[in-house]
C-alpha positions as CSV (number, residue, x, y, z in Angstrom):
1,M,73.4,-59.6,-45.2
2,P,76.4,-58.4,-43.2
3,E,76.5,-59.3,-39.5
4,P,77.6,-57.3,-36.5
5,T,81.1,-57.6,-35.2
6,L,80.6,-59.3,-31.8
7,G,84.2,-59.7,-30.7
8,F,84.4,-60.9,-27.1
9,W,80.6,-60.7,-26.7
10,A,80.3,-64.0,-28.7
11,K,82.3,-65.8,-26.0
12,L,80.2,-64.8,-23.0
13,K,77.7,-67.2,-21.4
14,R,74.0,-66.1,-21.2
15,P,72.6,-64.4,-19.4
16,I,75.3,-61.7,-19.4
17,L,75.5,-59.7,-16.2
18,A,77.0,-56.3,-16.7
19,L,77.9,-53.4,-14.4
20,A,76.3,-50.2,-15.6
21,P,78.3,-47.1,-16.5
22,M,77.6,-44.3,-14.0
23,A,79.3,-40.9,-14.0
24,N,81.5,-40.3,-11.0
25,V,80.7,-43.8,-9.8
26,T,82.1,-46.6,-11.9
27,D,85.7,-45.3,-11.9
28,A,88.8,-47.5,-11.7
29,A,88.7,-47.8,-7.9
30,F,85.0,-48.8,-7.9
31,R,85.6,-51.4,-10.6
32,R,88.7,-52.8,-8.9
33,M,86.6,-53.6,-5.8
34,F,84.3,-55.7,-8.0
35,S,87.2,-57.4,-9.8
36,E,88.5,-58.6,-6.4
37,L,85.2,-59.6,-4.8
38,G,83.0,-60.8,-7.7
39,K,83.4,-59.7,-11.3
40,P,80.5,-59.0,-13.7
41,D,80.7,-60.5,-17.1
42,V,81.5,-57.1,-18.6
43,F,82.7,-53.8,-17.2
44,W,81.9,-50.3,-18.6
45,T,83.8,-47.1,-18.0
46,E,82.2,-43.9,-17.0
47,F,81.1,-42.0,-20.1
48,V,83.7,-39.7,-21.6
49,S,83.3,-36.8,-24.1
50,I,84.8,-37.6,-27.5
51,E,85.2,-33.9,-28.2
52,G,87.3,-33.6,-25.1
53,L,89.4,-36.7,-26.0
54,L,90.1,-35.1,-29.4
55,S,91.1,-31.8,-27.9
56,R,94.3,-30.5,-26.3
57,G,92.7,-31.1,-23.0
58,R,92.7,-34.9,-23.5
59,E,95.0,-35.5,-20.5
60,K,92.4,-34.3,-18.1
61,L,89.9,-36.9,-19.3
62,L,92.2,-39.9,-19.5
63,P,91.8,-40.8,-15.8
64,D,88.1,-41.6,-16.7
65,L,89.5,-44.3,-19.0
66,W,92.1,-45.8,-16.6
67,F,91.6,-49.6,-16.0
68,G,93.5,-52.6,-14.7
69,E,94.3,-55.8,-16.5
70,D,92.0,-57.7,-14.3
71,E,89.0,-55.7,-15.6
72,H,88.8,-57.4,-19.0
73,P,86.5,-57.4,-20.8
74,I,85.9,-53.7,-20.5
75,V,84.0,-51.4,-22.8
76,A,84.7,-47.6,-23.1
77,Q,81.6,-45.6,-23.2
78,V,81.8,-42.3,-25.1
79,F,79.4,-39.6,-26.2
80,S,79.2,-36.9,-28.9
81,G,76.6,-35.5,-31.3
82,K,79.0,-35.5,-34.3
83,P,79.4,-38.7,-36.4
84,E,82.8,-37.8,-37.7
85,Q,84.2,-37.6,-34.2
86,F,83.2,-41.3,-33.6
87,E,85.2,-42.4,-36.6
88,R,88.2,-40.5,-35.4
89,I,88.1,-41.8,-31.8
90,G,87.9,-45.5,-32.7
91,P,91.6,-46.1,-33.2
92,F,92.5,-44.3,-30.0
93,I,90.1,-46.4,-27.9
94,K,91.6,-49.5,-29.5
95,E,95.1,-48.3,-28.8
96,L,94.2,-47.9,-25.1
97,G,93.4,-51.6,-25.0
98,F,89.6,-51.6,-24.6
99,D,87.6,-54.6,-25.7
100,G,84.7,-52.6,-27.2
101,I,83.2,-49.1,-27.7
102,D,79.8,-48.1,-26.4
103,I,77.8,-45.1,-27.6
104,N,75.8,-43.2,-25.0
105,M,72.3,-42.4,-26.5
106,G,70.5,-42.2,-23.2
107,C,72.0,-39.7,-20.8
108,P,69.4,-37.0,-19.9
109,D,71.9,-34.3,-18.8
110,S,70.8,-31.1,-20.4
111,G,74.3,-29.9,-21.2
112,I,75.1,-33.2,-23.1
113,E,71.7,-33.0,-24.9
114,R,72.5,-29.4,-26.0
115,S,75.5,-30.8,-27.8
116,G,73.2,-33.2,-29.7
117,A,74.4,-36.2,-27.7
118,G,73.0,-38.5,-25.1
119,A,69.2,-38.9,-25.0
120,E,68.8,-36.1,-27.6
121,L,69.7,-38.6,-30.3
122,I,66.4,-40.4,-29.6
123,N,64.8,-37.4,-31.3
124,D,67.1,-37.7,-34.3
125,P,67.3,-41.3,-35.5
126,V,68.9,-40.3,-38.9
127,R,71.9,-38.8,-37.1
128,A,71.9,-41.6,-34.6
129,K,72.3,-44.1,-37.4
130,E,75.1,-42.0,-39.0
131,I,76.9,-42.1,-35.6
132,V,76.7,-45.9,-35.4
133,R,78.0,-46.3,-38.9
134,A,80.9,-43.9,-38.2
135,A,81.7,-45.6,-34.9
136,K,81.9,-49.0,-36.7
137,L,84.2,-47.5,-39.3
138,G,86.6,-46.2,-36.7
139,A,86.4,-49.2,-34.4
140,G,87.8,-51.7,-36.9
141,D,87.5,-55.1,-35.4
142,L,86.3,-53.8,-32.0
143,P,82.6,-54.4,-31.3
144,V,80.4,-51.3,-31.2
145,S,77.4,-51.3,-28.7
146,I,74.8,-48.7,-27.8
147,K,73.1,-47.8,-24.6
148,T,69.8,-46.0,-24.8
149,R,66.2,-45.7,-23.5
150,I,62.8,-46.8,-24.7
151,G,61.9,-43.2,-25.8
152,Y,62.2,-39.6,-25.0
153,G,58.9,-38.2,-23.7
154,K,57.0,-41.4,-24.3
155,N,57.4,-45.1,-25.2
156,E,58.9,-45.0,-28.8
157,I,60.3,-48.6,-29.0
158,E,58.7,-49.4,-32.3
159,R,60.1,-46.2,-33.9
160,W,63.5,-45.9,-32.2
161,V,64.7,-49.5,-31.6
162,P,64.4,-50.6,-35.2
163,A,66.4,-47.6,-36.4
164,L,69.3,-48.7,-34.2
165,L,69.0,-52.4,-35.1
166,E,69.2,-51.6,-38.8
167,E,72.8,-50.6,-38.2
168,M,73.5,-54.0,-36.6
169,P,75.4,-53.0,-33.4
170,A,77.0,-55.8,-31.5
171,V,74.9,-55.1,-28.4
172,L,71.9,-52.8,-27.7
173,T,71.4,-52.1,-24.0
174,V,68.0,-50.5,-23.3
175,H,67.2,-48.7,-20.1
176,L,63.5,-49.6,-19.8
177,R,62.3,-46.1,-19.1
178,T,61.9,-42.9,-21.2
179,R,64.3,-40.0,-20.9
180,D,61.6,-37.9,-19.1
181,E,60.8,-40.7,-16.6
182,M,64.4,-40.7,-15.5
183,S,64.3,-43.2,-12.6
184,Q,61.1,-41.9,-11.0
185,V,58.8,-44.8,-12.2
186,P,59.4,-48.5,-12.2
187,A,61.2,-49.8,-15.2
188,H,58.9,-51.2,-18.0
189,W,60.1,-54.8,-18.0
190,D,56.9,-55.8,-19.8
191,K,58.3,-54.1,-22.9
192,A,61.6,-56.1,-23.0
193,S,60.1,-59.0,-25.0
194,L,59.0,-56.6,-27.7
195,I,62.6,-55.4,-28.1
196,V,63.7,-59.0,-28.4
197,E,61.1,-59.6,-31.1
198,L,62.3,-56.6,-33.1
199,R,65.9,-57.8,-32.8
200,N,64.9,-61.2,-34.0
201,E,63.3,-59.7,-37.1
202,I,65.9,-57.0,-37.9
203,S,69.4,-58.0,-36.6
204,P,69.2,-61.5,-35.1
205,K,72.9,-61.6,-34.1
206,T,72.7,-58.4,-32.0
207,L,72.6,-59.0,-28.3
208,I,69.9,-57.3,-26.2
209,I,70.6,-56.2,-22.6
210,G,68.0,-54.8,-20.3
211,N,68.6,-52.2,-17.6
212,G,66.5,-50.8,-14.8
213,D,65.5,-51.9,-11.3
214,A,67.5,-55.1,-11.1
215,P,68.8,-55.0,-7.5
216,D,70.8,-58.2,-7.5
217,A,72.2,-61.0,-9.7
218,E,69.4,-63.4,-8.9
219,T,66.7,-60.9,-10.0
220,A,68.7,-60.1,-13.1
221,R,68.9,-63.7,-14.2
222,R,65.1,-64.1,-13.6
223,L,64.3,-61.0,-15.7
224,A,66.5,-62.2,-18.5
225,S,64.9,-65.6,-18.5
226,E,61.3,-64.2,-18.5
227,S,61.9,-61.7,-21.3
228,G,64.3,-63.6,-23.6
229,L,67.1,-61.0,-23.1
230,D,70.7,-61.9,-23.6
231,G,71.6,-60.1,-20.4
232,V,70.9,-57.5,-17.7
233,M,72.8,-54.5,-16.6
234,I,72.8,-53.5,-13.0
235,G,73.4,-49.9,-11.8
236,R,72.1,-48.6,-8.5
237,G,72.1,-52.1,-6.9
238,A,75.9,-52.0,-7.2
239,F,76.3,-49.1,-4.8
240,G,78.2,-50.2,-1.7
241,N,77.9,-53.8,-2.8
242,P,81.1,-55.0,-4.6
243,W,79.9,-58.6,-3.7
244,L,76.9,-58.1,-5.9
245,F,77.9,-60.5,-8.7
246,S,79.3,-63.2,-6.3
247,G,76.0,-63.4,-4.4
248,R,77.9,-63.2,-1.0
249,K,76.3,-61.4,2.0
250,P,79.1,-59.9,4.1
251,D,78.7,-59.1,7.7
252,L,78.9,-55.5,9.0
253,H,82.6,-55.7,9.9
254,E,83.6,-56.8,6.4
255,R,81.4,-54.1,4.8
256,L,83.1,-51.4,6.8
257,E,86.5,-52.9,6.2
258,R,85.9,-52.8,2.5
259,L,84.6,-49.3,2.7
260,M,87.9,-48.2,4.1
261,E,89.8,-50.2,1.4
262,H,87.6,-48.6,-1.3
263,V,88.4,-45.1,0.0
264,E,92.1,-45.7,0.3
265,L,92.2,-47.3,-3.2
266,F,90.4,-44.2,-4.7
267,E,92.9,-41.9,-3.0
268,R,95.9,-44.0,-4.3
269,I,94.6,-44.1,-7.9
270,Y,93.5,-40.5,-8.2
271,K,95.8,-38.5,-6.0
272,S,98.1,-36.4,-8.2
273,D,101.4,-34.7,-7.5
274,R,99.6,-31.3,-7.6
275,P,97.9,-29.8,-4.5
276,D,94.5,-30.7,-5.9
277,R,93.4,-34.1,-7.1
278,I,92.6,-35.7,-10.4
279,K,89.2,-36.6,-8.8
280,N,87.9,-34.7,-5.8
281,F,87.6,-36.8,-2.6
282,D,84.0,-35.8,-2.3
283,V,83.2,-38.1,-5.1
284,M,83.6,-41.0,-2.6
285,K,81.0,-39.6,-0.3
286,K,78.1,-40.8,-2.5
287,H,79.1,-44.3,-1.6
288,F,79.0,-43.8,2.2
289,K,75.2,-44.2,2.5
290,A,75.2,-47.4,0.6
291,Y,78.0,-49.0,2.6
292,V,76.7,-47.6,5.9
293,A,73.0,-48.6,6.2
294,G,70.8,-51.2,7.9
295,F,72.3,-51.3,11.3
296,D,72.1,-49.5,14.7
297,E,73.9,-46.1,14.7
298,A,74.3,-46.2,10.9
299,K,73.0,-42.6,10.6
300,E,75.4,-41.3,13.2
301,L,78.3,-43.0,11.5
302,R,77.3,-41.6,8.1
303,V,77.1,-38.1,9.5
304,K,80.7,-38.4,10.8
305,L,81.9,-39.8,7.5
306,M,80.4,-37.0,5.5
307,E,82.7,-34.6,7.5
308,T,85.9,-36.5,6.5
309,K,88.4,-35.0,4.1
310,N,90.6,-37.9,3.2
311,A,91.1,-41.7,3.5
312,A,93.0,-41.3,6.8
313,D,89.9,-39.5,8.3
314,V,87.6,-42.3,7.1
315,R,89.8,-45.0,8.6
316,R,89.9,-43.2,11.9
317,V,86.2,-42.7,12.1
318,V,85.3,-46.3,11.0
319,T,88.0,-47.8,13.3
320,D,86.7,-45.9,16.3
321,F,83.1,-47.2,15.5
322,L,84.3,-50.8,15.2
323,H,86.2,-50.6,18.4
324,R,83.1,-49.4,20.2
């Protein structure tokens, strides 16, 4: 029986701790903060449309695939509902220098689902399997992984997970909620061991990573140990916390200094020579609440930061607060 191409995954110590891909969050500036203050074992990019990458509008999407040399290993997450597009994009992803390709089969965005991609693939395991096969053909010696959920409207682990494992991906990351549950209920960590059992029966070399409600590295390691998972992916717990994987607890002054650094880094990376920006500055504002919380006058500071229009404004507001 053939085995999955593991590539760099075979060299990682268990449990693997990964930074989750999040649209308009895990960009190059965000990841660079982690690479400086405490790297995860694996980075993921934001997800990117393969159809867009294969079109004449490719240049507009390339900033979502920018990364630095200190971010290896890094996996490019892509989405499409068309198997043939996955085969075509593989060589390009390899040319960009990525260490692996990840297929998004869990995003609940209605627009992405209408294209037959994301979580909609949970309803079409035949096409999902075709996509994995096509991605592996295009990827060559790059490992192909999948990120998905335990079901669409209900728990469908015993139908859905075996279908994916039969294609022997290098890694299967499972967000332990259904598509319809979004993040509105606690993650079903009691189901993780079943996924591990299915892996052991169908594709023993495939690595299984769990995702959902792991706020810190200590909790992630405990969850991996209890369930037999090869690793855990952390998403929301990473907001405003580039020290997450190092376990450090910075004081307020350092948190606010790093916030200013993060904003300035974002502006340097994504400011273009046009009047507009490659990424709008407002993208940074979703990080303010996470960095600025848990201390006196945090709310007042956040209100002022939400009115800022650029990195210089942020530095002025935060510096005034620190001086007071």
